N, C-alpha and C positions, 0 to 999 in steps of 0.2 A: 501193531509194528513192531517190536519192540527185541535192544537186541539187552541180553541176560546176561550173565558170566560169574557162576556160579563155584563156589572155593568152598577147599576142603585139604591142605594142603600135610600132608604125613611134616611132624615137628612143632606144629604151630597149633594152638587145642583151640580157632577161631577158625567155621568152616564159619559162612555167607552169604545169601544173597543176592547181590547186588544190578536193579536194573540200570546200563551202562545212556541207553537209550526208553523212552516210552513213546517212543513215536510224538515228540515233541518237542522234550528238554532233550538234555544232557550235562554228564556233571563238568564241574570244575576241574584245571586240572590244578591242584596250586606243585610247589616248590620253595627251600628253600636259599636265593640266590644266593648265602655263603656259604653255600657247598660246590658253588662255583659254573662254570662255560658250559663243560660241557649237562651237568646233570637240570641244565635251564635248557640248552636248546632240547633232550631227549624230550623235555614238556611242551617245549614249542610240534616237535615231532607226534608227540600223542596229539597231542589238537588237530595238533592235521589231520591226526589219522580219521579222529572220531568228527571231524566237516568229514572230509571221503565218504563217509559210511556212510551220517543222517544230511549233512545240510547244512548241518550247524554248527555257526563255534565256540567255539569251547574257549570260554577267561581263564588267561592262563595268569597265574596271578603268585608272583617272592611272595611271601609269605605266609607263613603256619600260622600266624595269626592272624592275613588277615581271609583265609574260606569266611564261603559264605555255600548252603546251599548245598547238593551232593554234594562228591567229589574227587578227584580218582590224588590222593598225596605219591607224590615222587620223592626220597632222598637217601637218605647212607645212617647206617643205622646208627654209626657214631657221633654224626650231627647234633647238639644242644636238643633241635625244634623236635626232628625223629625219637630217637635215642625218651626225651619224655612224653611221648604218646607213644611210646612202647612198655614205658614201664609207670604210665596212665591206665593201661591193657589188660599190661598183669602178660604180655607179653614175651616169655624171653628168647634174644637173638642170641642164644652160644652154642646154636647149632648152623648157625653165618658165622660165623664165629674167625677170624683168625684166616679165615679160607680166602681166597681170589676168586674176581667175579661172580658172589651165590648171589643167593635173594629170594626174601620171605613175602609170601603177602599173607596180605589182613581182611578183612571186610573189621572195622570199627564204629561206635558214631562217632559223627563230622569231630570235630573239639570241639567246634561255636556253634556246636544246636545239636546233644546227646538226638534229640530228633530224625533230625537226620543219621544213611548213611557215612560211610569218608574210602576204602581201596586203600591202604594204606602197598606203595611197594617199594624196602627197603632192603638198601642190599651193605654185600658185608665191603663196599667196596663204591669205587665209584659206577667202574666198570657190570663191577649187583646191578646195581637200582635202574644200571640202562638194559642190563638186561633180564636185568623184568617188564619196563616199559616195551618191548619189541614180540617178547616172549607173551603180551597183554593182544600187540597190536597182531601179534601171526594171532592167535587164540580165535579173535572177534575175525580175522580170516584177512587181513590186510599184507595180500606178501610180500618180502622182503627184498623183492624184482622190478616195488611199485617205483621207485626211482629210477631206477636202472636201466630199469627195459621196459615204463611208461605200462606195466600191470596194475590196471585201476581195481581197486578194489570192489565190489558185490556191496549194496548200497544196503541191505537186511528186506526179507520179500516177507511176507505170512508165515513165518515161523521162526518160534528163542534157536539165538542162537547163541 
């Protein structure tokens, strides 16, 4: 029982697989607290969606410097922590720069342990980063109506998502 996400994004030179649930563990959700309350809230919602799908509560970490293990990292492309990760991994954010509510994603080596992977979701602005989180949860099978209409996410079965 595994939940995998394969990413191959136009405009970004990253395409890789990241296992979001291997049957026993889920990645941490990491954000930079300096990016503000909306991104912190998006990180908490992502953690809740992972818990709904897997039954396991992932840690939510408010600093890239405090990350451990596999992770989903969320932030604005222009924030210092995210900009440093983009630069360190040779990812050019030009395709989203100056646009509204746009995001990019890339699987990168985790900055705290190159042997681990991290999914980096980087927005052109705050709403872009949030859209990146919302799109990820939708791809995992979480309905945007979960909160409003009590649409419960289906837990992964025998097939890969």
